[in-house]
N, C-alpha and C positions, 0 to 999 in steps of 0.2 A: 399433484405435481412432483417431480424428482429433480434433485440436482446431483451432477456427477462433478466432484471436486478434485482438481489436481492442485499440488502444493499446500497440502492439508496441515503441515507441520510448521508453516510459517506464522507470523503474527496476525494476518488478516484470514489465513485458512481456519486457524484454531477460532477465530472470532465468529467466523460464518458458521462453523459448526455449532458453536455455543448459541448463536442467534437463531439460525434458519432450521435447525432441528426441532423446534417448537412448531413449525408450520409445515414442514415437508420433508419427505425423506431425502437423506443424503447418503450418496456413496462415494466413498474415498478411494481414488485412484492409488494403489500401493506404491510406495516409494521405489520398489523393485522396478517398476515399469517407467523406463526413460522417457522423457517428454519428446526425445528425438526419434522414438521408435513408433513411427506412424502406423505400423501394420499391427502392433501389439495394442496401441491405443484403439485402433479401428474396432478390434475384436472385443476389447473390454467395454467400450461405449455401445457398441451394437448389443452385446449381451445384456446390458443394463437399462436399454431403453424401455420406456413405458410403452403400452399397447398403442397410444397416441404420441407418436414421437415429439410432436411440437410442444408436449407438456414435460419434456426433459430438457433441462438446461445444462449445459457443460460449463463450469466456471474455472478459469484458469488464473490461478494465484502463483503458479510457478514461473520462475525467471531466474536469469543469472543476475543477482543484484549487487554483487561485490564491484564497485565502482572502479576501483583500482586494478582488480583481476581483469575486468572488461578492457581496460585502457592496455593492458599488458598483451591481451589475447583477444584482440577485436573479432578475428574470425570464429572462435568459440562464442563470443557474445551474439554475433549475428546468427550462428547455428541455433541457439537456444532460443533467443529472444525474438527472432523473425522468422527463420525457416520453419522451426517446430510449431510456431504459432500458424503460420500459414497453412501447414498440413492440417492442423486441428479445424481451421476454418473450412477446407475442403471436406474433412470428414463430417463435420456437423451439417454442411449442406448437402452431402449426398446420402445422410440419414435423416434429414429433415428435422434435426434437433437444433435447439437454440444455443447460442454461444455468448458467454459474458468474459471479457478479458480485463486484467487489471492493468492501469497505465501508471505513470509515473510524473511527478512535477520537473524531473530533470530532462523533459523534453523541451523545456524552455531555457532561454541563455541567461536569465535572471537580470537582464537589463531594462525591462519595462513592465515591472509588477505594478499593480496586482494583474494575475492572469485569469482570464475567464475562458469559457469554451470557444469562443470565436477568435480569440487571439492566435496568431501562426506561431507554431513551434520553431525553434531554432536550437537545437542541442549543441553543447560545446564539447561533449566528451562522447566516448565509445559506447558507454552504457545508454546515454540518452539518445544517441543515434540508433542502436539497435532496437531500443524499445519503441521509438517512433515508426520504424519500419514495420515492427509487429503491429502497432496500432492501426497503421494505413491498410495493412492486410485485412484485419478486422472489419474495419469500417468499409473497405471496398467489398467486402464479403456481405455487407447488409447486417452486421451484427453490432454488438454493444461494447463500448470501452467506458469504463469508470477509473478516473484518475484519482490517486491518493498521494498523501505527501507526509513525510516525518512521523510515521506511524509510531504510536507506542501501545503497549497493551499485552505483551508477553514477556514476563519475568525473565529478564537476563539478555534479552535481544534489543533493546530499546536504550535510548539516551537516557531517560529519567531513572530506570532501573538500574542502570550501569554506575550513574552516579551514587546512587544509594548505596549500591553494594560495595563500590570502593571506599566510601565513607565508612560503613559498618567494618571493612576491613583494615581501617586505621589511616586511610588516606584524608589529608586535610589540605592539600594544595592543589589545585586544579587549574590547567592551562586550557582556556575554551576560546574557540574562535569568535570574534565578535563582528566579523563582516559577512557572515552566513545567516540568512534571514528565510524564515519559510513560515508554514501553518501546520504546526503540531496536529495531529489527528487520531484520536483514540480508535483502536481497530474495532472495538465494539460498536463504536458511533458509525463507522464506515460500513460495516456489515448490515447494519439497520437501514442505512440510506440506500445501499445497493438493492437489497431486497424490496424495500417498499417502491423504491422509483422505477425499478425494473418492472414491477407488477403494474404501476400505474401508467408508465409510458406505453408498456406493451399492450395493456388493454384499452387504454383510452387515446392515445395518440402514438400508435406503434411504427408510423413511418418518418416521424419528426425528430426525434431527438435519439440519436445514437450516441452520443459522447456526453458524459456528465463528470463534472468535479465532485467527488464525494468526499469532502473534507470538512473538518471543523471551520469556524470562522475566525478571524483574526491572525495576527502575526507576530513573530518575535524571533530575535537573533538567537544563535545558540548560547552566547554568553550570558544574556538576560534571561534565556529559559532555564540555565543552571542556577542563576541566583533565585529565581521564582520557586524552583523546586525545593531548595534549602529554606526559603522563607516560609513557603507553605507548611513545611514540617518542623518549623521554629527550630532549625539548627543553625547555629550561629558560629561555631569554631571552625569555620573553614575559610580559606582564602582562595578567591577565584581571580585569576590572572588572564585579562582580556588580550588575546593575541591575534594576529592576522592567519588567516586560514593557510596562507603559503608557507607559513613557518613550520607546518607539519611535513612539508617536502612530498605530499602525495603524488603519484604519477599522473593522476587524472585531475583536470581542473574542474572546479565546482562552480555552478551557477551561483552568485551572489545572493540574489533574492528571488525566491520562487513561490511567493506568496500567491495562493490561488484563491478565487471567488467562483461563484456560479451564477451566470445571469439566467440560466434556466430556471433554477429554483426561485430566484426572484421573481420571475415572471408569473410563476404559480402561486406566489406568496407562502412558498414553503421555507421556513426559517432552517437554521442549524445553529446548534449551540456553540457558543466560544469557546475555544479550546481549554481555556483556564477552569471552566467548570468541570469538564471530564477530567482534566488533569489532577485537579484537587481530590477527586474521588479515587483515581487510580493510585495515586502516591500514597495516600492513607491506607488503601488496600495492601500496597507492597510494604509500607512501614510495619504494620501490625503483622503481616505474614513473616518478615525478616525477624522482628522482635520475638515473634512466637517460636521460631526454629532456634533463637539464639538462647531463649530460656530453656530449652530442652537439651542443650549440649554442655 
């Protein structure tokens, strides 16, 4: 089996390379190939197909994820998060390859958590709307959507690592929103879940489940998450000020509580770790790495 990966430099893309490469061949679509260039993508995917096309799965981790930029330029968001995805669906169908698309918790409005796979989406910003359009194109094409939320796992690109980096740079006062709640998810865990359950559903119930929430379990506010990160690392000389998310003045509204669960995993008695377990592991990996770097400077 072979995976052709778009968006390999992001948090989940990097995790997929690390986890999946132990079990199957991974071909990375170069960054030079624009996801909107359907002709070039068609040529690339066709060239790298296995002799049995159905043993090739195209995995799309690429997206326009800057929520505020999407709000300012909704046409570009739709172009990348919907129209390009729709073209990928068409390419995979024509080549008889499989297709996995990564979704987001921002397709929900945050008013009625927790959110499982059967709850109706209702996005409140342009990012969520464009991602939902992409999801629908994938599901209508008969392929798979795996939603993730609040990813952590790539140094410098996630909330916990930014906190720690700022602390080590001398910051001691943090203003964090207390009214934003969600499910932190280790990218490594999501990569394992997607690989395992894609294989499980594909071989044992290929037509029943096309949408899965691939997150850790549990939920927490951004404010409490910041406190938890420093507590785990036994860092006490910080002040964390709780504020409303509206005080940041961001162009795009944020859903207040996008806690996600999975009734599908529950039906199959397939548990998933609480985010705190994976976060502790990740935080100590980060802390040891940063301290190691500082000791050599």
